[in-house]
C-alpha positions, 0 to 999 in steps of 0.5 A: 535511553539515549536516542542520539546516535554516535557519529559514523566511523569510517569502518561503519562500526556504529550500533544503536546503544544505550547507557549500560544501566538502561540497556536491559530495559531498552532491549525489553522495549526492543523499540517495542518492535519499532523500530518495529521488531519482528522475529527472525527465521533462519531459513536460507534459500540457495537460490538467493545470492549475495552480491558484493561490490555494488557501490560505496555502500555508506549505509553498511548494508548487504545486498541479496538478489534473486533473478529468474532463469532466462530473465530478459533485459528490460525486465522490471525490478522490485526491491523488498525490505525486511522487518526488524530482526529479520533477514533477506532470506526470511523475507525471500522465503515467506513473502511470496515475491519469488513466485511472481518474479518467476511468473511475471519475469522480474528481478528481486533485490533484498537489502539486508541490515545487521545489528552493527547498524541497529541493535534489532537489525532494523533499517534506520528509517528514523535517523537523519543520517540514513533517511536523507537522500544520497546519504547512509542506508538510503543511498546504499539501497539506491546503489543496489538499484543502480547495480541491478540496472547495470548488471541485469538490464532492469528497466529504469522506468519500472523499478518498485520498492516494498517492505514490511514494518521497519522495512515499510517505514524505509519504503516510505523513505525511499519513495520520498527520497527517490521519486525519480527512481521508483515508479511505485511502492507498497508500504506494509504496516509502515510509517509515513515519510518524514514522521520521525527525526530521531528514536523518540519521535519514531516511537511516537509515530509507531505507537500513536501515529502523528496527525498532520494535514495532507498538505503537511505530509505532502510537503514532507515528501516534496522536501525529501525529494530535493525539489522533484516535480513529478511524475510521482510513484504509485503507492499501495498501503497495507495495514491490519486493523488489529495491529497493536505494534504499529497504530493502524491510523498510520495508514490513513496518514500515508494515504493523506501523504500520497494523495496530496503529492498526487494532487487528488482528494482523500475520497476513494474513486472506488472500493472493493471487498477482496478475500481475507476480510480485505477492503481495497480503496482506489484513488485515481489520478486525473487520467482515471488511473489508480495513483494510490490504493489502500488495502485494509485487512480486518482483524489482522495483527502486525505483519505481512498478509500472505495466503499459502496455496498454488492459485495464481492469487495465492502466495507465501508461507506462514510464520511469525509476522506472516499472517494468512489472510490474502496474498499482498504480494499478488495484489501489489504486483497487479497494482504495479502492472507487473502481471501484464506483458511489458508492465501494461500500456507499452504496446503500440495499439491506441486507447479504445474510444467511446467507452460507455456505460450501457446499463447497470443493476444492483450488482452489474455494470455493462460497458461498450466501446469502439473497436481498435484496428489490430486488436485481438482482445481487450482488457477491462479494468475496474479501479485500475485492476484488471477484472476481465477480458473480451474478444468483442467490444462489450463486457459486463462486470458482475458481483458488485456492491449496490449503490456504489460508484466504480471507475472503468478503463479498457485497453486493446491487446494485440495478437502478441499479447502486448497491451496498448494504452488504456482509455480515459476512465468512465464512472458507473454507479450500481443501482439500489441504495447502500445503507450508511451509519452515523454515530453522533450525539442526539443534538447533532443527529437532529441537526443533521436531519437524521432525527427529530425532537419532541418534548425533550426527547430525540426520535429517529426519522422514519422508524420513530425510535426513541433515542433518549434525551435531546442533548449533547451527552447521549450518543447513538448510532443510526443506520439509514436503511433506505433514503430518509429512514433511520433505525437504531444500530448501537449494537453494531451496524451491518452496513 
């Protein structure tokens, strides 16, 4: 297989090719979908319109747009990038994004690539001619943003990008190249920015992930951005644990990349269990606002998480690589603040002062704050996600995990529904003990104080269960069910 792409011609007729004898084998690999191959859907929505003449288009992409009726000037803009062998209409039909464009009022743009760019109609996130700022496909997508801002009056401060698979990898590229353009992004089953420089390294990134330090990943973004110093996009990362096409470890590398860019640690500020076996981890910035969020979907294979239905938090339709677990588009829109009037935080009311934790139980946190003149109500946020509202100056959040730390902010809402500035965050930890599990060899379990040794055997502290020989070769999982009390949990750890 020849990973080197030929130079582009003025007519942009290039396609990914291999020497003729090897072509069949290469197509069987199909970049092993990686360049992240997905199956096409022929559906085409009449309300999705193709736009021509949006710029010089050096990446030879096509532009499709969906704008809700009576869309006001100053509305947000979302760019949505399809996966390999897919199309703009396929992503439009299945992803659920049009529902929220109608509900919350924003414009949608669906870039589309073709087999003339790549044999599998993948965005070329691994080719330097396309992943470099102001070149190739990256510049073509940027020109679509410029067109939308000019023709739809989109708010330059509220432009977002998301994508699935190869589109997710290209989302990483766009966020790294243009942090001055995008306020936020969502990488679905994608690859960190700067992981690949050609096809072979792209396959490595996809199939086994590449482990780098957070600093190295962050430096890749800073180099790609052309020296941008901030503010940085707020990034959501979606990944299924059963993905056999993109190594799920890529999500951890993406988290490391964007938390480093933000200058924050890799320990979440809070974690929440959502529907569909989904765990949301929130990483707050210095002001207590979510900068990075990860959504880990237990057991989900390669694809975009959808949840067909009529509920506000339900969206999309099932199909190949559109998998029924949770509506990822809804939670991404909430993370970006698209569900709030003005995108959240644009009203004139000041932030409430005196936000205090007045009480906690195993499953609840009670809050109070000082009244804001002119406020009709207040929105309460846990980890940056709105969890409730109150007309008074107190609120109790329920259904929480025991022994878990959460972060809360509050914003005042005026009579017209405009949301003011959020308060500084306050932490709150529910009572009770949260069990933990530790897997290690018997020697290290003893060294860590979770077990003790006697007459050549290791025994779990608390329960006294025999763990076998005290050495480096016998490994067990211990569950700490209460402080200092450990039991064997080799068959599975409930916590």
